[in-house]
N, C-alpha and C positions, 0 to 999 in steps of 0.2 A: 515560334521563333527559333532559329538555329542557335547553337551555343557559341559560335565564332562570328564576329562581325567585322566589316570594313567600312570606315567613314571616308568618303571621297566626294569631290565636286569639281567639275570642270572650271569653275570660277577661280580655283587656286592657280590656274595657269596664267591669270591676268596680272599677277604680281610680276611686273617686268623689271629685271635687274640690269639689263643692258647687254650688248654683245660681248661674249667672252667671259661673262661672270659665271663662276662655278655653280652658284645656287640658282638654277634656271628651271623653267617649266618642263623641259625635256626629262628631268629626273622623274617626275610623276608619270609622264607619258610612258617612259621605259618600264616602270614598275607595273602600270596597268596593262600594258601590252603583254608582259610576261605572265601576269596573273590570269588574263583572259586566255592566252594560248594554252595554259596548263589546266584550264577549267576551274581554277580556284575561285574566280568571281561567281561561279554558279554554285559553289559549295558553301559560301558564306552569306550572311545577312548583309545586304548593301544598305547603308544608312547615309542620309543626306544631312549635312551640318546646318545649323542655324547660327547667325551672328551672335557673338557674345555681346552683352550690353555694356555700356560704359561703366555701369556700376560693377559688373563682374570683372572687367579689366582692372578696375580700381581696387579689387581685392589685393593686388600685388603692386600695381604701378601708381606713381604719384600723378595727381590730376594735371599738373603743369606739363609733365612729359606726354601724357595722353593727348593733350591739346596741341602740343608741338607736332606730333605725328599727324594729327588731323589737319592742322593748318598747312603743313608742308605738302601733304597730298593735295589739298584743295588748291594750292598755288601752282600745281603742276609737277611737284616732286623735288628731290634734292638728295642730300647725303646725311644720314644720321651719324656716320663716321666714315672713315676711308674705305671700308668694306661693305657698307650697308646702305644701298640705294633705296629711295622711295620714289614711286611713280604715282600718277594721279589716282590709281585704284588701290594703292597699297594699304591705306588705312582701313578701307572696307574689307579687303581680303585678309588683313591681319586679324580683324574682328572675327572673320569666318574661320580662320585657323584656330584661334582660341576656342571658338564655338564648336569646332569639330571635336576637340577633346572633351568639351563639356557634354556634347551629344553622346559620346561614347560612355562617359561616366554615368549620365542620367539613364541611358538605356540599360546598363548593367544593374544599376540600383533599382530600377523599376520593373525589369523583366527577369523573373527567376531562372529561366532557362539559359539566358545569355551569360557567358562566363568571361570571354576575352574578346577584345576589340582592338584592331589596329587603326589608328587615325592617320590616314595618308594625307598629310597637310603640308602646306608651306604658306608663308615663310616659317622657318624653324624658330625655336624660342629660348633654348637654355642659356644663352649668353645675355639675354635681356635682363637688366637689373631693374629695381624699382624706379630708377630715375633716368635710365638711358638705354638706347638700343645699340647693339654692337655685334660684330661677328656674324653678319647676315640676319640677325634676329631683331624683331620689332617688339612683340609682346611675348612674355614667358608662358607659353601655352600649358606646359605641364605644371608649373607653379600655380597658375590660376585654377586649374582643375583640382589641385590638392586643397586649395582654400575653399573651393566650391563644395567639395566633399565634407569639409569640416563645418561650414556654415549652413548648408542646406540639408545635410543628412546626419549631422552630429557624429561623424567619424572621428575617432580620437587618436588613432594610430595609423599613419600612412607611410609606406615605404616608397621612396623614389629611387630607383636604380638608374644609372646613366652609363652606357658603354660607348657613347660617342668618343671619338679619338681626342677631342678637345674637352678640357674641364668645363663643367657647367657652372661658371662663376656666378651667373645670375640666379640660378636656382639655389646655390649655396647661400648667397647673400639674403635671399628672401626668407630663408628658414634658419638663419644662423643662431637665433636665440629661441628656437621653437622645438620643444621636446616631443611634440605630437607628430613631427615629420622626421623620419630617418632618411638622410640623403647619403647614398652610396655611389661613388663615382670611380670608374676605371678609366684612365686616360694616359696618353703619351706625355711624358714629362722629361726634360723641360720642353714646353711647346706653348703655342697660343692657348689661352690669354696670359699665361705666366703664373696662374694660381693653381691651387690643388695639391700643395705639398702635404705629406702625411701628418704633419703637426697641426694642420688646420682642422680642428675637431668641433667647432661650434663655440658659442659664448654663453655665459650666464646659464639660464635654465636649459639651454640647448647644448651645453658642453657634452660631448660624447655622441651626439646625434648627427654629426657629420663625419663620414668615413671616406677618406681619400686614398686611393691606391694608385700612386704615380708610377706607371710602368715604363720601362726603358724602351726606346725604339727597337723594333724588330720582334716584339712580343707576338707570339703566334696563338693558335687555338688552345694548345695545351697550357700556355701561361695564363690566359684569361680564365680557363676552366679551373685551374688551380686556385686562382684568387677568388673566384666565385664560390667554389666548394669549401674553401678553408677560411674565408672571412664572411662573406655575405650569408651563406646558409646558416651557420651557427648563430650569428647575431640576429637574423630574422626569426629564428626559433625562440630566441629570448624576447625580442621586441613584440612578436605576435601581431603583425600589421593586419588591420581590418580591410585594407585595400592596397593593391600594388599598382604603381605607375612606373613606366619605363620610358626614358628618353633614348630612342632607338636610332643612333647614328650608325651608318654603315661605312664611315670613313676609316675605321681600323683595317679595312680590307687591304689585302696585299697589293691590289691594283689601283688603289685610290691615289690620285695625283697630289693630294695635299698633305699626306701623312707618310709615316715610315713604319707602320705595323705590318704584320704578316698573317692576319686573320683570313680564313677562307670563307666562301659563301656558306658552305656546310657548317662551319663553326658557329655562325649566327643562329642556325637552327638548334645546335647543341646548347648555346647560351640561353636560348628561349626555353628549352627544356628545364633548365635550372630555375628560371624565374617562374615558369608555369607551375613547377612543383612547390615552390615557396608559396605561391598563391593558393594552390590546392590544399596545402597543409595548414595555412594560417588564415586565409581570408575567403574561404568558401569558393576558391577559384577566381575571385574577382580581380581582373588584371587588364589594364589598358596601356597600350603602347602608342607613342606619338613619334612620327618621323622627325629626326633632327638632320644630321649631315650625311655625307656620302655623295661623291662627285664623279665617279666612273659609272657611266650609264649601264653597262652590262653587269658590273659588279653589284650595283644596288638592286637591279632587277632580280638577279640570281639570289642575292641575300634575302630580299623580301620574300621570294618564293620559299626559301628554306625556313624562314620564320613561320610562314603559313602552314607549311607541312608539319611543323612542330605543333602549332596551335590546333590543327585539325586532327592530329593523331590521337587515338584513344588507347594506344598501347603504352606501356611503361617505357621511359627513356632508356636508351642504351647506356652502357657504362662509359663514363666520360673522362676518366683520369689518365688514360694512356694516350700518347707517350708521355714520359716524364718531362716536365717543363725545364727550361734552361735554368742553370744555377743562379744566374743574375736575377731572374724573376722570383725564384724561390726565396732568395735572400731579401728582396724587396718586400715580399709578402710577410716574411718574418719580422721585418722592421715595422710594418703596419700593425701586425698582430701585437707587438710589444706595446704600441701606443693604445690600441683599441682595448686591450685586456684591462686597462685601468678603469674602463667603463662597463664592460660586458664580461660576465663571468664564464660564458660558454666558449669563449675564444681560447 
């Protein structure tokens, strides 16, 4: 088996969100077309997902909410909120999306040669809370995978990084009190869903295990890399995750219609280098990415390609800290550092 994998299934296209909705099937088609054209699909292990069970969805979500989605789909569809449509197939496809990330996790845990897998799935998940779907998300795919790692494999320390342009409020809520999961989010702030300020650090036993980096609009590659290298890397060395998960949203891209960041496609490859190195240093390379947002078709295709070039590269990553980030970004990172240093000695 190869060391890099791709989870995908055409059934993900059946989650119909309606004409003009940003989170549409064409997103996956654009990515797959690009990966095929560049020969990437021939260089990776292609994996088919299985549906997550109701019990597995219940690791994170309340039974009443799961039933609500199931019934709404069975009755022909509806709206979970103003942004999150359900079609007749959505419940089954949402199970398959969560199952896609579970397939990735299981493959890495059971196949010694497999190190990193990209789960090209939809609907996305990081806004879905235990009790509700929102922000295009139905079930929290990445949170379910983290719980699966804990329950099925006894993994005690999991890092979830999230570079989607929107704060992953659902993932944060799922692990707010849980010191076994370190949640690290880079996101545009202020912006939807309004959460993710730097003082949100977790609660109870989980205090200090949530790290939010609320970045100003206009942050570019250099700003993201500065935050990753100066916050995530040192904390990860201290936390020593046994498995790394990543919510990979491509909506910080400069061409994305729903956000105001200035990340390039190449930048996402550089960010992947950082996470890949964290996994190599701490978790024997074990690293799973799951697609979240990203709504410009050419931008997400080029960005996904850059990610795979990073995953497939066997050479050391290039130097990532030039050019110097904007002062406003450096200032925000220092604000976050001041908060985080109360819990982590390596900051």
